[in-house]
Phi, psi and omega in degrees: 000141182257131176267140179241123180292125179246341187191146173235151181205176174227137183246124178262126178228115187058236182258014178247152173236133185246126177291142180231132173241130177259133182235147171255137175237147175252130179277171180301332179275356178092003176284158177262137172227152183237144177222151179240133173247119181250124182265112184268330181184178180300117183072014180237105183234152167245131177240124180239159177218156180194178181273348178214158181288326179301309178296322182294318176300318176297316181297317178302314184295331179276315195276322184294313177298319179300318180296315180295319178294323181291327175296322180293318181291322179293324179290327176288326181289326179279342183274343183276000000 
């Protein structure tokens, strides 16, 4: 399956900005699927998918901050 870049954006969480790339994919049956690739750091990415770019943008706005905050909390738990 071939991914086509359809949009780029940046997501600000606290004092950091993370680049987001949105892709369109065609399934073997011809349906469209969309994915978002959020780059958190070198070699550290979150990939989300959905049936529409609008839903994917909403999902990205909810899940990326939650993921980052959970990593902070997990780091504190292991440091104690």
